[in-house]
N, C-alpha and C positions, 0 to 999 in steps of 0.2 A: 515545447522546451526540448533542448538538446540534452541527452543523457550525459551525466558526468562520468568521465572515465578516470582511470588511475593516473594518467598523465596530468590531468587537472588537479588532482589531489596533491601530487608531488610538487607541482608548481606553487600551489597555495601554501604548502608547508615548507617551501624553500629547501627541498631535498631532491636527490636524484630519483629517477624513475626506478632504478634498481633498489634503492633504499626503501621506497614506498612499497615495492613488491615484497621485499623481505619482511616488512611489518605485517602484511596481510597473510603471509605464508607462515607466520609464527616463528620466525627465525630468532633464536635467543641471542644472537650477536649484535642486535640493534640496541643502541643506548636507550635507556628508559626515557630520557627527556625527548629524544627524537621520536620515539614510538608514540609518546603522548601527543606530540605536535602533529604527527601524521593522522592519528585517530581523531583529533580535534578538527583538523581540516576536512576529513572525510564526513564527519557529522555536520559540519557547517555547510558543506556543499551538497549534502544528501547523497553521498556516494554509496552504492550498494554493490557488494562483492558478487561477481558472477560465479555462483556456486557450480553451475554446469561446466564452465570453462575450467575451474579448479579441479573438479572431479575428472575431467577428460585428460588433464595433464598429470593426474596422480597426486595432486596437492590438497585435495579436499575430500570430505566424506562421500562415499558412493552409496547409492540406494540399493535396497533389496526389492526385487519385483515379485509380487504375489499374483500368479496367473491362474485363474480358475474358470470353469465353464460358466458359472452363474453366481452372482453375489447374493445368495439366498440361504436361509436356514442357520440354525445355531451351530451346526457342525463346522462350517467354514468360518463362522465368526469366532469360535473358540480357537481354531487353528491360527487364524490371523492374529488374534490376541497374543498367542504364544510367540509368534514372530516379532510382533511389535514390542513385546516386553524386553526382548534381547536387543533389537535394533535401537530402540530408544535409549536404553542404558549405555549403549556404545556410540551414541551420537550419529546414528544413521536413520534415514527415512525409509518408509515402506511404500512402494507404489502398488496400487490395487488395479488389476486389469481383468477383464472378463472376455472370454472368446465366444460365448453363446454356442459352443459346440461346433463352431465353424472353423474348418482346417485352414482356409485362406486367411481368416481373421487372426488365427493363432500365429501363422507364419509372419504376417505383417507386424504383429505385436513384438515378436521376438526380434525382428529386424529393427524396429524403433528402439527397443530396449538396448540392443547392441550399440546403436548410435549414441544413446545416452550414457554409455559406459557404466551400466549398473554393475554392482558387485556380484550379484548372483540372480538367477531366475529360478523361483520355486514354482514348478509345475504341479498344481495341487489337484488331488482327487483321482477318481477312476479314469482310466484311459483305455483305448482299444488294445486288444491282445494280439493284433496281427503284425506281420513283418513290416507293413507299411509304416505303422507308428514307430517301430523300433528304428527304422531307417531315418524317419523324420527327426526323432529325438537325437540320433547320432549327429545329424546335420546341425541341429541347434547347438549341440555341445561344441562342435568344431567352430562354428561361427562365433560363439560367445568366448571361447578360449582365445581367439585372436585379439580380443580387447581385455584379456585378463579376468573374464567373468566365468562363472560356473553354472551348470544346470543341475538342479537337485529335484528329484521326484519326491513328492510328499503324499503319503496315503496310497501308494501302489508299490508292488514289489520291484526288485532290480531287473534291469534288462540283461538277459544272458549275453555274454560276450562284450558288454559295454562297461568295463571297469572304471572308465573315467566319469560315468554318470552315477552319482551317489543316490541311494534310495533311503528315505526315512519313512518307515511303514509301521503298522501295528499288526499283531497276529490275528487276522480275521478268521482263518480256518479254525484255530483253537477256540476263538470266541464263540463261533457258532457251535462248535463241538461241545462246549460247556453247556449250552442250552439243551442239546440232545442228551448229554449225560444226565442232566437234571430230570428230564422227562422219563428216561429209562429207569432212573432210580425210583420214580413215582409209579412205575408199573406200566407205562405207555409202550406200545409196540407199533401202533398205527399212527406214526408221526409224520405229518405232512410238511411240505416246504413250499413257501410262496415267495417268489422274487423275480427279479429281472432276468431276461434271457441271456445266454452266454454271448460273449463278444466284447465285454468290458471287464476290467480286472476285478473290480469289487464283486460283481455278480458271480464271476467264476470262482473266486476264492471262497465266498460264503457258501455257494452250492457245493463245492468240493469238500468244504469243512463238514457240511451236513451229511453227505454220503459216506465220507470216511468215518465219521462217528458212528453211523448206523452199522457199518461193516465191523467196526471195532467191538460192537456189542452183539455181534452175530445176527444182525437183522439185515435181510436182503433189501436194498433200496427198491421201491416200487414206483415206476414212472407214473402210475395213476394217482399217487400222492404228491406229485410235484407239479405245481401250477405256476405259469408265467404271469407276472403283473408288473406294470410300471410302478415306479416309486412314488405312489400317491395314495391317499386314503381311499379315494373313489375307486381306483382300479384294484386296490387291495380288497375292498369290500366286494367288488364284482367277482374276483377270482375265488375268494373264500366262499361266497354264496354258491357259486357253481360247484366247488369242491364238496360242500356239505350236501347239496342236492343230488350229487352223483351216486351216493350210496356206497362209497369206498370205505366207509367206516373209520374215518379219521377221528381220533380222540384228542389230538393235540396238533397245534400249528406252530412251526418255527418260521418267523417272518424275516426276510432279508433286512428290513429296516423297521423302525418304529412307525413310520408313516403307514406301511402296509399292515402292521400289527393293529393300529387304530382302526383301519378299515375292516380287519378281521373281527374286532369287537362289534362293529356296526352290523356286519353280516350275520354273526351268531345271534345277536339280539333280535335281528329282523326275522329270524326263524324261531324265535321263542326260546332260545337256549339260555341257560344260566352259566355265567363265568365265575369260577373255573370248574364248577361241578360237572357241567356237560361238555365243556371244551376248554382245554388249557392252551394258553397263547404265550409265546416268548418272542420278544423283539430284539432289535440290535440298533444301537446308537445312543440310547439313554438321553434323548432330548428332554429338556426340563419339564415339559408338560406331562409326560407319561407317568411320573410318580403320583400325580394327582388324579389319575383315572380311577374308576371304581370297577373292579379292584385295580390297585396299582400294577403297572405292567412290569413283569419280570423281564429283564433285558440285559444286554451286554454294554458295558461302558468302555468305549475306546478312548485312549489318551490323546485326544485331539490337541489340547493345549501343549502337551509335552512334545508332540510331533513338531509343532510350530517352533517350540523352543530349540529342539535339537537341530532342526533344519537351519535356523538362523545362526546358531552357534557354529555349524559347519561352514555356512556361507561367509561368516566373518573371521574364520580361522581360529575361533575360540576352542573348537573341538576338532578332532582329526576327521579328514574326509574319508569316512568309511561307512558302509551300509549299516543301518540301524533297524532293528525289529523290536518294537516295544510290546508289552503285554497288556491285554484287556482285563477288565474286572467284571465278574458276574454279579448282577444286582438282583437279588432274590426279593420279590415283593409278593403280590397276592394272586397273580393271574395263572399260576400253575399249581395243580393239586393232583392227588392220586387218581388214577383212572377209575 
């Protein structure tokens, strides 16, 4: 079957092509009777409006692109839900894209999204902290600006010297700092930290938050209490098992993520320790399952949904295009106790 086009609809409704075009553009100057006739012809012929063509000419809703390394975990689901809540209310679609951490894939995606004339690209999650990423992001911003689109960073800090790239982030340093404050108040001084190695924004912000909080309390950071682990339960368990066997005398662990904290539970119990009497543990992310652990995990709740909402509002022009730093909440449960 040959697809029906707007010219066919105009001929069927006995109006000019320009009049039919004005009907689908929502022009208020078309007489109601003519509008009704054109819409009836479109339905009779099975005509479908080319939404992409309308968006590319600025006459239709444009999508918001949500670009992330991997579509896994409640963190990104909550952030995406925040974006969708705003986009849907304003008649826009959200395109979900994953890079798998591949720089070339990321470049290709940005190129395709530019061709699709999206309204904005939300680059979500932790990114590299080197100059190469800063230059790459600046290039993305320039390319997108050529089609009237913006680049917004979600869940990472602003790029220095790139005022045209907006950042919507949450205060990760103070979030980790709140965990250290809690442990110090409970009498702990040998407070360990387990997280990913430097090189990514999330890892660096949370490690920096840990060391800054120790210094604020007059405690000298001890490299022997800092262990590197991938963001997984298994590697968290490995790192904490090695930490406890090393004899450094850690009485508490601050984990970069809840995944690592769950691994810490496993390692501690594998060595016959009782939580929190023998070891206090604090996580970060407040994923739904950790409240049901025994004991419930004391952790930091980031405003992921709110990050998505604010980013979408900026993308659609509902909120001003300015950097945003949201606050976290400390979730006190049962995994931290006096030393």
